[in-house]
N, C-alpha and C positions, 0 to 999 in steps of 0.2 A: 208132770213129774220130771225132775232134773235127771239128766243122764251123767251121773258122776260115779267115780270109783272111790272106794275107801282105800287109802294107802297108808302103809306103815313101813318104816325102815328101822330095823332093830339090830343091835350088836350085842355081844355077850355082856358088855359093860352097862348099856342103857339104851332106851328107845331114843332114836334120833329125830324121827318125824312121824306125825300122825295127823292125817287130815284127808280132805277130799280133793279130787283132781279130775280133769277131763281126759288126761292121758299121762302115761309114764313111759319114758324111753330108757332102755337098759342095755348094758354091754354084755350080751350073751356070749357064751364060750365059742359058738360057731359063727355068730354074726350079731351085730346090734339089732334090737327089735323094739317095737312099741306095743303097749297094751292100751286098748280103748274100751269104752263101755260095751258090755256084752261080748267081750273076747271069749273065745273058747278056753276051757280050763287048760292051764299050762303049768309045768314045773320045769325050771331050767337052771343050769349052773351059770354063774356069772364070773367074769374075769375083772381084774382091776380096770376101772374106767369111770365113766360119768353117768349118773342117774339124773334125769331131767324130769321134774314133776310139773306139769302145766295145770294151772287152775284157770278159772274163768277170767282172772285179772292179772295173774303173775306167773312167773316160772321160777322154780327153785332148783338149784343145782347142787349136787352132792358128788364128791369123789369117794369111790368105794374100793375096797379090796375084794378078794375072792369071797364067794358066797353062793346063794341061790335065791330064786324068786318063785313064789307060788301065787297063782291067780285063779280064782274060782268065784263065780257068782258076784262079780264086780268088787271083790276084795283082793287087793294086791299086798302081799307081805314079802318084803325084801329082807333077808337075813344075811348079814355080812360080818366079817371079822372086825372091820373098822369102817367108819364113814365120817366124812368131814363136810360140813356145809362150806360153800364157797367163801363165806365171810370169815371162817376160821383159818383160812390158808394164807400164808405169807410167801409171796413170790421169791423174794430175796433168799429166805431161808431154804426154800425148796430148790432153788438153783444151786445154792451152796451144797446142799445134801446130794443133789444129782452129780455134781462134779466130784464130790468125795467118794460116792459109790462107784463112779466110773474108774477112779484111780485104784480103788480096792479091787475092782474086777480085773484090771490089767495085771495086778500082782497076785491074784488068786492062783493057787496051785492045784487044788483038787476040783473035780467036777461038782461035787456036792457044794463046795464053797461058791463056785461060779454060779450054780443054779440059785442058791440062796440070795446072792447079791443081785442077780438078774431079776429075781422076783421083787426085791426091794426097789430096784430101778423102775420096774413097771408100775409099782404103786406111786412113786414120785411123779412119773410121767402122767398118770391118771390125775393126780392132784394139780399138776401144771395145766393140763387140758381143761380141767374144771374152771380154772381161773380165766381161760379164754372164752368160755361160753357165756352167752347173754341170756 
């Protein structure tokens, strides 16, 4: 019997990934963590970051926004606002977006505006980080 997890990444728009894996690494709100076969049931909030899905032969990398993960009986479901595979990301466009958001942050006047821009900056950082992962 193979010791594999069933893994899904879903967004409100569409399913992003469905397959089996030996492990899943996630950006938990308190700290990054990994789910392996026979992991205790868990429900956790996620922050913008990188999800790494390791199969027996490859590793798939996704940049995600906020969301949550549920794992029970070797089934892992990641529900997030947005998710991007590493292949979808463009480093030059992300760097330009990062610079643009930092300029907006400097000129932001209200706390609400600063928080919204900071949240977008964190999402872009997660996408840039995904590009660095192997």
